[in-house]
C-alpha positions as CSV (number, residue, x, y, z in Angstrom):
1,M,0.2,-0.1,0.4
2,T,1.2,3.4,0.6
3,H,2.9,5.6,2.7
4,Q,0.8,7.6,5.5
5,P,1.7,10.5,7.6
6,P,1.7,10.3,11.3
7,A,-1.2,10.8,13.1
8,N,0.8,13.0,15.5
9,P,3.5,14.2,13.7
10,K,6.4,16.6,15.5
11,V,7.2,20.0,15.0
12,P,10.8,19.5,12.5
13,Q,14.1,20.6,15.1
14,M,14.3,23.9,12.6
15,S,17.5,25.2,12.1
16,E,16.7,27.2,9.5
17,P,15.9,30.8,10.4
18,T,12.0,30.7,8.9
19,A,9.6,28.6,7.7
20,F,7.1,29.2,4.6
21,I,2.9,28.5,4.9
22,A,2.2,28.4,1.5
23,T,-1.2,27.4,-0.4
24,C,-1.5,26.8,-4.1
25,D,-3.6,28.8,-6.1
26,L,-6.0,28.7,-9.0
27,A,-3.3,29.8,-11.0
28,A,-1.0,26.7,-9.7
29,I,1.2,29.7,-8.0
30,V,2.5,29.2,-4.8
31,R,2.2,31.9,-2.1
32,G,1.8,32.1,1.4
33,R,4.0,34.0,4.5
34,A,7.0,33.2,5.9
35,V,7.2,32.8,10.0
36,P,10.2,32.9,12.3
37,A,11.0,29.6,13.2
38,S,10.8,30.4,17.1
39,R,6.8,31.0,16.1
40,L,6.4,27.9,14.2
41,T,4.6,25.5,16.9
42,S,2.2,28.1,17.2
43,T,1.7,28.7,13.8
44,L,0.8,25.3,13.2
45,T,-2.1,25.7,15.5
46,S,-3.3,28.8,14.0
47,G,-2.1,29.2,11.2
48,V,-0.9,32.9,9.2
49,G,-3.7,35.6,8.4
50,W,-4.4,35.4,4.6
51,V,-7.0,37.6,2.4
52,P,-10.1,36.0,0.5
53,A,-9.0,38.5,-2.6
54,D,-5.8,36.3,-3.0
55,L,-7.5,33.7,-4.9
56,A,-8.6,35.9,-7.2
57,L,-4.9,36.4,-8.5
58,T,-4.3,35.7,-11.9
59,C,-0.7,34.3,-13.3
60,F,0.3,37.5,-14.1
61,G,0.4,39.3,-10.1
62,N,-3.0,41.0,-10.5
63,I,-6.2,40.6,-8.9
64,A,-8.8,39.4,-11.4
65,P,-11.5,42.8,-11.8
66,D,-14.9,42.0,-10.4
67,N,-14.3,39.1,-7.9
68,M,-16.6,38.6,-5.7
69,F,-14.6,39.4,-2.2
70,G,-13.1,42.9,-2.8
71,S,-11.1,44.4,-0.4
72,V,-13.1,42.8,2.9
73,G,-12.7,39.6,4.9
74,D,-9.9,37.7,6.5
75,L,-8.6,34.1,6.1
76,R,-6.0,32.0,7.7
77,L,-3.9,29.7,6.1
78,V,-3.5,27.0,8.7
79,P,-0.8,24.4,8.0
80,D,-0.5,20.7,7.7
81,A,2.2,19.7,9.9
82,T,2.5,16.3,8.0
83,A,2.6,17.9,4.6
84,F,6.3,19.8,4.3
85,A,9.5,20.1,2.4
86,T,12.7,21.6,3.8
87,L,14.9,22.6,1.1
88,A,18.7,23.2,1.5
89,E,20.9,26.1,1.6
90,T,22.5,27.1,-1.0
91,E,25.0,29.6,-1.7
92,G,23.6,33.1,-0.4
93,R,20.1,31.2,0.3
94,P,19.6,29.8,3.8
95,A,17.2,26.8,4.3
96,T,13.8,26.9,4.8
97,V,11.1,24.6,5.3
98,L,8.0,25.3,3.1
99,Y,4.5,23.7,4.4
100,V,1.3,23.4,2.3
101,A,-1.5,25.1,4.2
102,D,-5.8,24.8,4.2
103,Q,-7.6,28.3,3.8
104,T,-9.7,28.5,6.8
105,Q,-12.2,30.4,8.5
106,L,-11.0,32.4,11.3
107,D,-13.4,29.6,13.7
108,G,-10.7,27.1,11.7
109,S,-13.9,26.0,9.6
110,P,-13.3,25.0,6.2
111,W,-14.0,27.9,3.3
112,G,-15.1,26.9,0.6
113,G,-12.6,28.7,-2.0
114,C,-9.6,26.4,-0.8
115,P,-8.7,24.2,-3.3
116,R,-6.8,21.3,-0.8
117,T,-10.7,21.5,1.0
118,A,-12.3,20.4,-2.3
119,L,-9.6,17.9,-2.6
120,K,-10.7,16.3,0.9
121,D,-13.9,16.5,0.3
122,A,-14.0,15.1,-3.0
123,I,-11.8,12.1,-1.4
124,A,-14.4,12.0,1.6
125,A,-17.2,12.1,-1.0
126,L,-15.9,9.3,-3.2
127,E,-15.2,6.9,0.4
128,D,-19.1,7.9,1.4
129,A,-20.9,6.6,-1.5
130,T,-18.9,3.7,-2.7
131,G,-16.4,2.6,-0.1
132,L,-13.6,3.7,-2.1
133,T,-10.3,4.8,-1.8
134,A,-8.1,6.9,-4.3
135,H,-4.7,6.4,-4.3
136,A,-2.6,8.9,-7.2
137,S,0.7,10.1,-8.6
138,F,1.8,12.9,-10.6
139,E,4.5,12.5,-13.1
140,H,6.4,16.4,-14.2
141,E,8.0,16.9,-17.0
142,F,10.1,20.5,-17.0
143,M,12.5,21.8,-19.1
144,V,16.3,23.3,-18.2
145,G,16.9,26.0,-21.0
146,T,20.7,26.0,-20.4
147,M,21.3,22.2,-20.9
148,T,20.1,22.1,-24.5
149,G,22.0,19.8,-27.5
150,A,22.1,16.5,-25.7
151,P,20.1,13.8,-27.4
152,P,16.9,13.1,-25.7
153,F,16.5,10.2,-23.4
154,S,20.5,10.0,-23.6
155,F,23.1,8.8,-21.1
156,E,25.2,12.2,-22.3
157,R,22.0,14.1,-21.2
158,A,21.7,12.7,-17.7
159,R,25.2,13.0,-17.2
160,G,25.4,16.6,-18.5
161,A,23.1,17.8,-15.9
162,E,25.3,17.3,-12.9
163,P,25.8,18.5,-10.3
164,F,21.8,19.1,-10.9
165,G,20.4,16.0,-11.2
166,S,22.1,14.3,-8.5
167,A,21.3,17.5,-6.0
168,L,17.8,17.5,-7.4
169,V,17.4,13.5,-6.3
170,A,18.3,14.0,-3.2
171,A,16.7,16.8,-2.3
172,V,13.4,15.1,-3.4
173,E,14.2,12.2,-1.7
174,G,15.4,14.3,1.2
175,A,11.8,16.1,1.2
176,G,10.2,12.7,1.3
177,L,8.3,13.0,-2.0
178,E,9.7,9.5,-3.1
179,P,10.9,9.8,-6.7
180,E,10.9,6.4,-8.4
181,S,13.1,7.8,-11.1
182,W,15.0,10.8,-13.1
183,L,15.3,10.6,-16.6
184,P,16.4,12.8,-19.7
185,E,13.2,13.3,-21.7
186,Y,12.3,13.7,-25.2
187,G,12.0,17.7,-25.5
188,E,15.0,19.9,-25.8
189,G,16.3,20.2,-22.1
190,Q,13.6,18.4,-21.0
191,F,13.4,16.0,-17.9
192,E,11.1,14.6,-16.1
193,V,10.2,13.1,-12.3
194,P,7.6,10.3,-11.1
195,I,6.8,10.2,-8.1
196,A,5.8,6.8,-6.2
197,P,1.7,6.8,-5.7
198,T,0.3,7.4,-2.2
199,C,-3.0,8.6,-0.9
200,A,-4.7,11.2,-3.1
201,L,-4.2,14.2,-0.8
202,L,-0.4,13.6,0.0
203,A,0.0,12.6,-3.6
204,A,-1.1,16.6,-4.9
205,D,0.7,17.9,-1.6
206,R,4.1,16.3,-3.1
207,A,3.1,17.6,-6.5
208,V,2.8,21.4,-5.1
209,L,5.9,20.5,-2.9
210,L,7.7,18.9,-5.9
211,R,7.4,21.6,-8.3
212,E,9.3,23.9,-6.0
213,V,11.7,21.8,-4.2
214,I,12.5,21.4,-8.7
215,R,13.0,25.5,-8.9
216,D,14.8,25.6,-5.8
217,V,17.7,23.6,-6.8
218,A,17.6,24.9,-10.4
219,R,18.3,28.1,-9.1
220,G,20.7,27.1,-6.4
221,H,22.5,25.8,-9.8
222,G,22.5,28.7,-11.6
223,H,19.7,27.5,-13.8
224,R,15.8,28.0,-14.5
225,A,13.2,25.2,-14.5
226,T,10.3,26.1,-16.4
227,F,7.3,23.6,-16.3
228,T,5.5,25.6,-19.1
229,P,3.0,23.4,-21.4
230,L,4.7,24.8,-24.2
231,A,7.9,26.5,-24.8
232,R,7.2,27.7,-28.5
233,P,4.2,26.9,-30.5
234,D,6.0,23.9,-32.4
235,G,8.3,23.1,-29.5
236,V,7.8,20.0,-27.5
237,G,5.2,20.6,-24.4
238,N,5.6,19.8,-20.7
239,G,2.6,17.4,-19.1
240,V,1.8,16.3,-16.0
241,H,0.4,13.0,-16.0
242,I,-2.0,12.1,-13.0
243,H,-2.0,8.7,-12.1
244,I,-5.1,7.2,-10.3
245,S,-6.3,3.9,-8.7
246,L,-8.9,2.4,-6.4
247,Y,-9.3,0.2,-3.5
248,D,-11.8,-1.1,-1.3
249,A,-12.3,-0.9,2.6
250,S,-10.0,-3.7,2.9
251,G,-7.8,-2.3,1.0
252,A,-7.6,-4.3,-2.2
253,P,-7.3,-2.7,-5.5
254,V,-10.4,-2.9,-7.6
255,L,-9.4,-1.8,-11.2
256,Y,-8.4,-5.3,-12.3
257,D,-10.5,-7.9,-14.3
258,P,-8.1,-10.4,-16.4
259,Q,-11.3,-11.5,-18.3
260,R,-12.5,-8.0,-19.4
261,P,-11.3,-5.6,-22.1
262,G,-7.8,-4.2,-20.9
263,K,-7.8,-5.7,-17.9
264,L,-10.0,-3.2,-16.8
265,S,-12.8,-4.3,-14.2
266,Q,-16.8,-2.5,-14.3
267,I,-15.4,-0.3,-11.8
268,G,-13.0,1.0,-13.7
269,A,-14.9,1.0,-16.7
270,R,-17.6,3.0,-15.2
271,F,-15.0,5.7,-13.4
272,A,-13.0,6.3,-16.9
273,A,-16.7,7.2,-18.2
274,G,-17.7,9.3,-16.0
275,V,-14.3,11.1,-16.7
276,L,-15.0,10.8,-19.9
277,A,-19.2,12.5,-20.0
278,H,-17.2,15.3,-18.3
279,A,-13.9,15.6,-20.4
280,D,-14.6,18.9,-21.9
281,A,-15.0,20.7,-18.4
282,L,-12.5,18.7,-17.0
283,V,-9.8,19.9,-19.5
284,A,-10.8,23.6,-18.4
285,I,-9.3,22.9,-14.8
286,T,-6.5,20.2,-15.3
287,A,-5.1,22.2,-18.5
288,P,-5.8,25.9,-18.0
289,S,-3.6,28.1,-19.4
290,P,-3.4,29.9,-23.0
291,V,-1.2,27.9,-24.4
292,S,-2.2,24.2,-23.0
293,F,-4.1,23.8,-25.8
294,L,-1.7,24.1,-28.3
295,R,-0.1,21.0,-26.5
296,L,-3.5,19.5,-26.8
297,A,-3.8,18.0,-30.2
298,P,-3.3,14.5,-32.2
299,H,0.1,13.8,-32.7
300,R,1.8,15.2,-29.9
301,W,1.7,12.3,-27.8
302,S,-0.5,14.5,-25.2
303,A,-4.1,14.0,-25.8
304,G,-5.6,13.9,-29.0
305,G,-9.1,12.7,-28.2
306,A,-11.9,12.2,-25.0
307,F,-11.1,8.1,-25.3
308,L,-10.0,5.9,-23.3
309,A,-7.8,3.0,-24.7
310,E,-5.2,0.4,-23.9
311,R,-1.4,1.8,-23.3
312,N,-2.2,4.5,-26.3
313,R,-0.3,7.9,-25.5
314,E,-3.0,9.5,-27.5
315,A,-5.2,8.6,-25.4
316,L,-7.3,11.4,-22.1
317,L,-7.5,7.9,-20.6
318,R,-4.8,5.2,-20.8
319,I,-4.6,1.9,-19.4
320,C,-0.9,1.2,-18.1
321,P,1.0,-1.8,-18.7
322,T,1.3,-4.1,-16.3
323,I,4.5,-6.5,-16.0
324,R,5.1,-10.0,-14.8
325,I,8.7,-10.0,-14.6
326,G,9.9,-11.4,-11.1
327,G,6.2,-12.9,-10.4
328,R,4.6,-9.2,-10.1
329,D,1.1,-8.9,-9.3
330,E,-0.6,-7.6,-12.0
331,A,-4.1,-6.4,-10.1
332,A,-1.7,-4.0,-7.8
333,Q,-0.4,-2.4,-11.0
334,L,-3.4,-1.4,-13.0
335,H,-4.2,1.9,-13.0
336,L,-5.8,4.8,-15.2
337,E,-3.4,7.8,-16.1
338,Y,-4.9,11.0,-17.3
339,R,-3.0,13.0,-19.7
340,A,-4.5,16.1,-20.6
341,A,-2.9,17.8,-17.4
342,D,-0.1,20.1,-17.0
343,A,1.6,22.5,-14.4
344,T,-0.3,25.6,-14.7
345,A,-2.8,23.5,-13.3
346,N,-3.7,23.4,-9.3
347,P,-2.9,19.4,-8.1
348,W,-5.5,19.7,-5.6
349,L,-8.2,21.2,-8.2
350,A,-6.9,18.8,-11.1
351,L,-7.1,15.3,-8.8
352,A,-10.7,16.8,-6.9
353,A,-12.4,17.0,-10.3
354,L,-11.1,14.1,-11.7
355,L,-12.3,12.0,-8.5
356,R,-15.4,13.9,-8.9
357,A,-15.9,13.2,-12.7
358,G,-15.3,9.5,-11.5
359,L,-17.9,9.1,-9.1
360,A,-20.5,10.7,-11.3
361,G,-19.4,7.6,-13.7
362,L,-19.7,5.2,-10.8
363,S,-22.9,6.4,-9.9
364,G,-24.3,5.3,-13.0
365,D,-24.1,2.4,-15.3
366,E,-22.5,3.3,-18.2
367,E,-19.0,2.1,-19.2
368,A,-16.3,3.5,-21.5
369,R,-15.4,1.6,-24.2
370,V,-11.6,0.4,-24.0
371,W,-9.8,1.0,-27.6
372,P,-7.7,-1.8,-28.2
373,E,-3.5,-0.8,-28.2
374,T,-4.1,-2.0,-31.8
375,A,-6.5,0.7,-33.1
376,T,-5.6,2.2,-35.9
377,E,-5.6,5.8,-36.6
378,A,-8.7,5.7,-39.0
379,E,-10.6,3.9,-36.2
380,L,-10.3,6.3,-33.9
381,A,-11.0,9.3,-36.3
382,E,-14.9,8.9,-35.0
383,V,-13.7,10.1,-31.0
384,P,-14.5,13.0,-29.4
385,A,-11.9,16.0,-30.0
386,L,-11.3,17.9,-27.1
387,P,-12.1,21.9,-26.8
388,G,-9.3,23.6,-29.1
389,D,-8.8,26.3,-26.4
390,L,-9.3,27.4,-23.2
391,A,-12.4,29.5,-23.9
392,S,-14.2,26.5,-25.5
393,A,-12.3,24.7,-22.9
394,L,-14.4,27.1,-19.6
395,D,-17.4,27.6,-22.0
396,A,-17.7,23.8,-21.4
397,L,-17.3,24.0,-18.2
398,A,-20.0,26.9,-17.6
399,R,-22.5,24.5,-19.5
400,D,-21.6,21.6,-17.5
401,E,-24.4,21.7,-14.7
402,V,-22.4,18.3,-12.4
403,A,-18.8,20.0,-13.0
404,Q,-20.3,23.1,-11.6
405,S,-21.9,21.6,-8.6
406,W,-19.1,19.7,-7.4
407,F,-17.1,22.8,-5.8
408,G,-18.2,25.9,-4.0
409,T,-19.1,29.1,-5.3
410,E,-16.5,31.1,-4.5
411,L,-14.1,28.7,-6.2
412,I,-15.8,27.6,-9.4
413,H,-16.4,31.6,-9.9
414,T,-13.5,32.6,-9.0
415,F,-11.2,30.3,-11.3
416,Q,-13.3,31.1,-14.6
417,L,-13.0,34.6,-13.5
418,V,-8.9,33.8,-13.3
419,K,-9.1,31.9,-16.2
420,R,-10.7,35.0,-18.2
421,A,-8.7,37.7,-17.0
422,E,-5.6,35.5,-17.9
423,L,-7.0,34.9,-21.6
424,E,-7.4,38.6,-21.6
425,A,-4.2,39.6,-20.6
426,V,-2.2,38.1,-23.6
427,G,-5.1,38.8,-26.0
428,D,-3.3,40.6,-28.6
429,L,-0.1,38.4,-28.9
430,D,0.8,36.1,-31.3
431,P,1.1,32.1,-30.3
432,A,4.4,32.4,-29.9
433,G,4.5,35.4,-27.6
434,V,1.8,33.6,-25.4
435,C,3.7,30.9,-25.1
436,R,6.8,33.3,-23.9
437,R,4.5,34.8,-21.7
438,I,3.3,31.7,-20.2
439,A,7.0,30.6,-20.1
440,E,8.0,33.6,-18.0
441,V,5.6,32.5,-15.3
442,Y,5.8,28.6,-15.3
């Protein structure tokens, strides 16, 4: 099974002068406040101050106009004592501890605009309705612009990235994020860090922390890591593949059935049907930048259509391969991979939306068709296309009453407002200019 956080965590013995208490906002930017180490114990209990209108910040740093909060209201950022990463000291910069936090009311009760709380609610809804729990992992691709020239997937690129590569692996492991590998990817200067699966909330917390660890280590070595979905219109994109598995109350995996197409159980096929039914709305949440949809197109190995397939990297949902080497148990391995996400998405919100969509499928009796690995391009021509741009995806989200119901009014209304504001901010730029502008942020 997976790592579970301790029930009664202890405050780490901090030699660092500060800890940073953070949320990840609707633009997937980590924001918050630093506190001195001497105040960490009390901060873990009562948090730090926050402002509702901060939810309306765009990726460009301005507050989206006409938001529902204005200048009034107060919140708390209350850190989760089990969800943190220690960032090591580098030349000129002291070490620090980065905590992820819930946005709460002043009395500690949940606030409807908190993305992390939205994921907690989705996890609880899935378990209450079905008895199932979800495990997940986030597989991040990113680029380091100073590491160009070496062939893709090559030992030369891996060695050329030193000492950054080894320092990154050590930092990710040291933060308890459980990296499975570190690999040179296909794109120019592109790398990938797959993280081991764990319970859904911890998996999304790790995704938030991982991005900041990677950026911090890169800066410490004189590099800049970018998670932008697309650095240039004709370039290779950076995706975030979200892997999901389901378990029953006894801890047994439930997605495997060797007698069914793709070896995917009825539960898995119904979960997938829910994701596919709400695909157009989902991609507004999981790929929410003005350049995301330049990447989400056929023949880019991202997501060429809204379909479920065996081992096909053009599918929105992929049934990942299982191995039998060394007597490995296939039932424990089989899982679904959602491929239409990138690092402009808030991990808590993206996973919450996927679990809600899957739960909607489990509540019905429709099963997703499993396209075999042998399906030809001509046969797949009948599968539904994804929205062609963010505006179309946001329109689909606005029309999808079920998807709208998954989140509190503060969250879903502000999300759409923020994304429309980001589109407007780059409306005068050509595709190359939009790519450059987004790459500056991410």
